[in-house]
N, C-alpha and C positions, 0 to 999 in steps of 0.2 A: 725133658726141653730138647726142640728138635736142633740139627746143627746149624740151621740157617738163626734159629731165635737165638742162638748163643752167639753165635757170630755176630750179631747185630748187638746183643747185651755188650760184648768184650769189647766191642769198639766204643761205647761211650763212658768206660770205666775205667778209671786211670790203676797202675797196678803200683801208684807211689801217692803216698799224703805229703804236703811240704808242712815238714815240721819246726817250729819255731827253733833254730839253734843260733847262739851267739859266737860271731866271727872272734877268733883273738888278734889283736894287734897285727902279729906275723901273717895270720891268713888277710884279714884285710890289707893290709899294705900290698901283698902277692896279689889280690885280686886287682887292685886298682893299678898297678904298675905293669903287669904281665898279662891279664885277661884279653887284652886286645893283641898280644903278640900268639898266645897259643890258645886260645879261646875262638873256634870258629864258630863265626853268628849261626842261629837258626834261619832260614831263609825260604825252606817247604822246597827248593830245587834242587834237582841232583848233585852231587857234589862230584868232582874229577879228581880223584887221591893224586894225581900226577900235579895237579896244581898247588896239592894242600903241602904235600910231602918231598918235591921234586926229584922223586925218583919212583923207579917201576915194583919196589918191592913190596911184598905180600902184607896186605893190612889185618890186622887183628883191631876187632871191636869188644871192648866190655860195656857190659850193660850192668849200670848201678856201681861203681868203684868206690862209693864209700869215702874214707878218707884218703884214700891212694896209694899208702902204703906200698903193698903187694903190687897196684899198676907200674908203679916209677922203676921197684927194682927189677921187674920182668921187663922193662922197656931198657933198663940199663945192660941188663944181661942178653940182650938181643939185639944190637946197634944194626942188626941186617934186618930186621922188621919193623915195621910200621905198626903204631898202636894208637886207636883213638877210643877216647873213654867219654862215655856217655853219663851225666849225672845231674840231677836236680837240686842238691843239697848244698847251697852254696859255701857253707865252710869246709866242706869238703873238697869243692874245687880252689877253693882258697890257699888250701892244704897241700895237694896235688900240684898247683902251679908253684908253690914254695921249693918243692923236691924236684920238679923239673927245672927250676935255677939252679938247684944248689948241686945236683949230680949233673949240670950242662948236658941235659938231654935234648936231641932234635929231631927223635923220631916219635914224640909225644904229643896228639893235640888232643883236644876236648870240646865236647860241645853240651851245652848247659840247659837242657832242654829234655820232653819226656820222650822216651827211648821209644816208642811205637810211634810216635811220628816223624821222628827222625828215619828210623827204619823206612817207613811206607813212602814218607818225600823225601828224600836226602843220598837214602844208600842204593846205588843201582844192584840191580839183579844180578847175582852171581860175580860179584865182585869183591866178596869177603872172604880171608884165607882161613879165619876163626872167630869163634865168639865166644869169650869168657865172661861167665855168671858167677861171682864168687859169694856164696852166703846171701841169696836176695831174700827180702822180707817173705817168710813162711805165711804169712795171715791165716795163723791156725784155727780160728774162728771159722764155723763151715759158712757162715754168712757171708763171711770176706773170701772166700774161695775163690770170686771172679775176680780178686784184684791178682792172683798167683800170674807172676810173668809166663811162668812157662806150663804152659797147655794151649791146646789150641783153638782156636786158629792162630796165637800169639806165634806159635811154633811153627805152624806154617809159613808167616813169613819171614822166619828165621832162616829156614831152609832153602827159602825163595832166594835170598840173599847171598846165600853159602856158594862158593865156586866149587866147581865137583873135586872132589878130593879134599875139600875143608872141612872144619871140625866145630862142632858145639859142644863145651864143657862147661860140665856144671859141679859145684861142690854145696854141701847142705848141710847142716848140723840137727835140720828136723826131720825126723823118720819118714813121717806119715807125707812131707812134703816130698822126699826123695820118692817113695813109693808112686804117688802121684807122678810125677814128672817122669819116671822110667814109663809109667804108661803112656802118658800122652805123646812122649818123645818115641815111643816103639811105634805108635800110630799116625805119626807124622809123615807121611809121603815123600821121599826122597831123603832119608833118614836111616841110617844103620847102625846098630850098637856095635860098637869097635870090641865089644866083651860081651860075655855073657853074665846080664845082670850088671851089678855095678861094676866101676874102672877101679884096679888097684891105685893106689896113692900118686899122683903124678908129683915126681920130685922137683921138677921145675916150679912149682908154685908156691911162692913163699906162705910162712903160715899165716893170716890174716887178723886183725884183731877179735872179729865175730868167732873166728875159728877158736880164740886161745878160750874166750869164753865158753864155749861149747864144749870143749873139753874139759874145763875146769867144773863145769856143770854135769861131767862124766855122759855127754849126749854122744852119740855115735855118728862120726863124720863120714856121710857116703857121696861120692864120688861118680860123676856120671860123663861117657864121653862117646859122642856119635857122631858119624861122617856122612857127607855130603854121596850120595852113590850117583 
């Protein structure tokens, strides 16, 4: 497949599937009462981060935060940084909204929409200090590899949105995806591996539910850390 054909295919394929998930009463209440305050609506127009966060602090974008437990802890531990979480799973959005309220966070907002469309249409070029991608869906079947988030030309979009000196950090418990992502990121123009091969464990990242499942299944946790040059 040529790069041109691959680009056209990936632009029409989602990196996610909306799975039915029952919201708990707490998640539903949080969504109904807090989403208007902490969820940024998808508009398709470029964002001004100063308007959202009311400061000029660096912005980290997390793609696919799941239930948001690690996201909230990181935001709580780094009040001098801003965080924007992208997620389509509504129970997870409700759960993170609850965490924002309980932890009294003011540096974390959410966009409930397809991450690729948000990146292409709402995130200005060279405006993001970091991308966090924690345990993305590995899409293990070969016929589904096209859905993987971390592959070109999607990584080209991420590189374009990173500010010089910014970084992209990914963790996965699926070794074939780690190998695939390492190759794709290495071939992405504008990105450079901070380490030789995989990165050492980043102590600032809390353990996630998916990571715990992977460890219990005795799967290797692989981490990748690429910087914008």
